[in-house]
C-alpha positions in Angstrom: -2.8 -36.9 -13.8 -4.1 -33.4 -14.5 -7.4 -33.1 -16.3 -6.2 -29.9 -17.9 -3.1 -29.4 -20.0 0.0 -28.6 -18.1 2.0 -26.2 -20.3 5.6 -27.0 -20.6 8.5 -25.2 -22.4 8.2 -27.8 -25.1 4.5 -27.1 -25.7 4.3 -23.4 -24.9 3.7 -20.6 -27.3 6.1 -17.7 -27.3 3.8 -15.8 -24.9 3.5 -18.7 -22.6 7.3 -19.3 -22.6 7.9 -15.7 -21.6 5.5 -15.9 -18.7 6.9 -19.3 -17.5 10.5 -17.9 -17.8 9.5 -14.9 -15.7 8.0 -17.2 -13.0 11.1 -19.4 -13.1 13.4 -16.4 -12.6 11.4 -15.2 -9.6 10.6 -18.5 -7.9 13.4 -20.8 -9.1 10.7 -23.1 -10.3 7.3 -23.1 -12.0 4.6 -24.8 -9.9 2.3 -27.0 -11.8 -0.8 -25.0 -11.0 0.8 -22.0 -12.8 1.5 -24.3 -15.8 -2.2 -25.0 -15.8 -3.0 -21.3 -15.5 -0.7 -20.8 -18.5 -3.3 -22.4 -20.8 -4.7 -18.9 -20.8 -1.9 -16.3 -20.8 -4.5 -13.7 -19.9 -5.7 -15.7 -16.9 -2.1 -16.3 -15.8 -1.2 -12.6 -16.1 -4.3 -11.6 -14.1 -3.5 -14.1 -11.4 0.2 -13.0 -11.2 -1.0 -9.3 -11.1 -3.4 -10.1 -8.3 -0.8 -12.1 -6.5 1.8 -9.4 -6.8 -0.5 -6.7 -5.6 -1.6 -8.9 -2.7 2.0 -9.5 -1.7 2.7 -5.7 -1.5 0.1 -5.1 1.2 0.5 -4.8 5.0 -0.3 -8.4 5.8 2.9 -10.2 6.6 3.9 -13.4 4.8 3.1 -15.7 7.7 -0.4 -14.4 8.0 -1.0 -14.7 4.3 0.2 -18.3 4.5 -2.0 -19.0 7.5 -5.0 -17.8 5.5 -4.0 -19.9 2.5 -3.6 -23.0 4.7 -7.0 -22.5 6.4 -8.8 -22.1 3.1 -7.0 -24.9 1.3 -8.1 -27.3 4.1 -11.6 -25.8 4.2 -12.0 -26.1 0.5 -10.3 -29.6 0.4 -7.6 -28.7 -2.1 -4.8 -31.1 -1.5 -2.5 -29.3 -4.0 -2.9 -26.1 -2.1 -2.5 -27.7 1.4 0.7 -29.3 0.1 2.0 -26.1 -1.6 1.2 -23.8 1.3 2.6 -26.2 3.9 5.9 -25.9 2.1 5.6 -22.2 1.5 4.4 -21.6 5.1 7.5 -23.4 6.5 9.7 -21.0 4.4 7.7 -18.1 5.8 8.6 -19.2 9.4 5.6 -21.4 10.3 6.3 -24.5 12.3 4.4 -27.8 12.1 2.2 -27.0 15.0 1.3 -23.7 13.6 0.5 -25.2 10.2 -1.8 -27.7 11.8 -3.5 -24.9 13.8 -3.9 -22.9 10.6 -5.4 -25.8 8.8 -7.9 -26.2 11.7 -8.8 -22.5 11.3 -6.9 -20.9 14.1 -3.4 -19.7 15.1 -1.2 -19.6 18.2 -0.9 -15.9 17.5 -4.1 -14.2 18.7 -4.1 -11.5 16.0 -3.4 -14.0 13.2 -6.1 -16.3 14.7 -8.6 -13.5 14.1 -7.5 -13.1 10.5 -7.8 -16.8 9.8 -11.2 -17.0 11.5 -12.4 -14.0 9.5 -11.0 -15.4 6.2 -12.7 -18.8 6.8 -16.0 -16.9 7.5 -15.7 -14.9 4.3 -15.2 -18.1 2.2 -17.8 -20.1 4.0 -20.5 -17.4 3.6 -19.4 -16.0 0.3 -18.6 -12.6 1.9 -21.9 -12.4 3.9 -20.2 -11.8 7.2 -22.0 -10.4 10.2 -21.2 -6.9 11.6 -19.9 -8.7 14.7 -17.3 -10.4 12.5 -16.2 -7.1 11.1 -16.0 -5.7 14.6 -14.0 -8.7 15.9 -11.4 -8.3 13.1 -11.1 -4.6 13.9 -10.9 -5.3 17.6 -8.0 -7.7 16.9 -6.1 -4.7 15.5 -6.8 -4.8 11.8 -7.7 -1.6 9.9 -9.8 -1.3 6.8 -6.8 -1.6 4.5 -5.8 -4.9 6.1 -9.4 -6.2 6.1 -9.6 -5.5 2.3 -6.3 -7.4 2.0 -7.7 -10.4 3.9 -10.7 -10.3 1.5 -8.3 -10.1 -1.5 -6.4 -13.1 -0.2 -9.6 -15.1 0.4 -10.6 -14.4 -3.2 -7.2 -15.3 -4.6 -7.0 -18.5 -2.5 -10.5 -19.6 -3.4 -9.5 -19.2 -7.1 -6.4 -21.3 -6.7 -8.3 -23.9 -4.7 -10.9 -24.2 -7.4 -8.2 -24.5 -10.1 -6.3 -27.1 -8.1 -9.4 -29.2 -7.6 -10.9 -28.8 -11.0 -7.7 -29.6 -12.8 -6.5 -32.3 -10.4 -3.0 -31.0 -11.2 -0.1 -33.2 -10.1 1.2 -32.1 -6.7 4.8 -30.9 -7.1 5.5 -30.1 -3.5 5.9 -32.5 -0.6 2.5 -34.2 -0.5 0.4 -33.4 2.6 -2.8 -35.3 3.2 -6.1 -33.5 3.7 -7.5 -33.9 7.1 -10.9 -35.5 7.4 -13.8 -33.4 8.5 -15.0 -34.2 12.0 
């Protein structure tokens, strides 16, 4: 059971209803974590704005999902692992790739560099070494894409924290967290 209120159409204010309706029309559903975000319409608008901008960049959807899976596992957010496993499959990731992403890598060499860099950013709160910047550049990413990876890290850390703090009910096919070695 969620430790924070899950806003429903029955309990929503007019502003919350409008935001939830917009999400419903775009996604065909309103994930529970967005219903928790809806407690603060300003926070939900900010997240949706960041998510929209991040989706317009040059990183492809599979790479964005790879990053989300790696961070959800690293940050032990079962809601996010479950959600991004489902979303990742829709983006074309197979089971083996999803497992590789959760382990911090990818079968695609360029994507593996992005996942590794994203994990380093999250683990070190942005304090990455010059060698890590050079490695991501050598993998074929330019400054715009590096900024997008950083943006996705920030966005995913935010959702991981919200998922864990709220303990929101998982409304995707449940995926167990893997134990740290």
